[in-house]
N, C-alpha and C positions, 0 to 999 in steps of 0.2 A: 213486329218482325224481329227475329232473333239475330244477334250478331254472330259471326263465325267464331269458332274456338281459337283462342290465342295460343299457338303452338309454342311460343317462346316462354310463356308463363301460364300454364294450364289452370292455375288458381284463379286467374282473372276471367276465365271463361264464363260465359253467361248461359251455357247449356245446363239444363237441369241434371243433377247427378242421378245416376241409376241407383235405386236402392237394392241392396242384396236381398235375395229371397229369405224370408224369415223361417227359421226352423226352431220353434220353441222346444221341441223334444230333444234336439241336439244340445241346446244350451243347458237344459235340465239334466241331461245325462253327464255332461261335462262338469257341472257343479257338483253332482252327486259323486262322481268318480274322484274329484279333487277332495271333497270332504271325507270320503272313505279313506283315501290315501293318507290324509293328515291325521285321521283318527287312529289308524292302525300302526303308523310308524312313529316311533319315538325319535326325537331329534336330539343330537348331542349339542351341548353348549360348551364351546371352547373357553376354558378358564385361563390357560396360560401355556407357554412353551419355552423350552430351553434348547439352544443349539448344542449339538454334540460333535459334529464334524463340519469344518469349514469347506465349502465348495466354491471354487473360483467362478464357475459358470452355473447358474441356477441357484435355488435356495439351498441352505445348509440342511444336513440331516438333523432331526430334532426329536425330542421327547415332548409329546403334547399331553395335556391334562384336560379331560372333558368331563362334564357332569350329565348324567341321565336321570330324569325323574321316572320312577316306576309308573307306567300308565294305569295299572290296576290297584296300586297301593299308594294312596295319598300319604305324604309325610316321609317317604323314603327316597333318598337320592343316592345313586351310585357314582363314585368318582373313579375314573379309569385313566391310567397313564399308559401310553403306548408309543412305540417308535414310529416315526414318519420319515420316509426316505426322501432325500432332496436330490440335488443335481438336475441335469436336464430331463432325465426320465421321470423324476419326481414332479418337476414343474409341469410336464405335459400329461401327467396321470398314467404313465406306463410302468412305473416302478412297482415292485412288490414290497410292501412293508414287512418288517420282521414280525415273528410270532410272539415276541416278548410283550407281556402286558401285566399290569397290576390293577387290582380292584379293591376299593373300600366303600362299602355301602353304610350309610348312617341314617338314623332317625333325625329329620330336620324339622319336624312338626308333629302334631298329633297324628298317629297312624290310623287311617280309615281304609278299610278294605272294601272296595266298591262292589265286588261280587265274589261268589265262591271261586277259589283259585284251583286250577289243576295242580296235581301233585308236583309236576315238573313242566316248565314252559319256557320257551325262548322269549326273552323280554326285549332285547336289543340286538341289532346287527349292524356292523360297520364294514364297508368294503376296504380291503387291504391291497387289492390289485385290480387291474382293469378287467380281468376275466373271472377267476375262480376262487380267490382267497378272501375270506371274510373273518372278522372278529365277532364272536358270539358271546352274549351274556344270558345265562340261564338262571331262572329262579326255581328253587326247590323248596317245597313247604315241609317243615318238620313239625307236625302237630303235637308230638309228644313233648317237645321242648318249647313249644309255642314260639318258633323262630322261622325266619325266612333266610334261606341260604342262597347266596348268589355266587356263580362260578363264571369265569371268563376263560375262553380258549379260542384258538383259531382253527379253521377247517379249510380244506381245499376239495375240489371235485374228486380227485383221486386219493389223496392222503393228507390228513390233518396233522397237527402237531400235538404231542403230549404235554407241552408247556401249558400250564394253567395257573390260575390264582383263585382263591376262595375267600369269602367273607360272610358274616351272618349278622342279621338284625333281630334282636329279641323283640317280640311283639307284646308279651306279657298278658295275653288273653287268648282264648280259643280262636283258631284261624279256620274259617269255612273252606272246606276242600270239596271239589267236585268228585 
């Protein structure tokens, strides 16, 4: 005979737990979607930050330095410094960060190009506001000079900013282009 369920401490109940219906296809789709998301999005690694404006309430305004490894070109890392808005709006994610950014891409190991590269391709993107503003990093292949050119700029849904920064990494050998 089963004991009644203990309402004060349900963990002590002796009733058998109901098992959730199994949906292997749902789990497989979730795992595949997660893997695809991780594979297509490059993650920034925060290297450091400096405060530029003191805020009494909320975090200070900062300049942050992040590193991005090019997902299709092994041995190239881009270092980006950009403004990060603090205060209350910055703390809750409602602030719009300034468009100022600087980029320096460097060879950090043997350069291996995993596949033929498009002539121009967006490599990284970082959100600068809750709605429409983002920081873009674009890779441009210069086969004549055997170099990869990286440019950073910000854009909005309506109007972007002409502020940009550029850097180049010499590869020293032919670059396969799509």
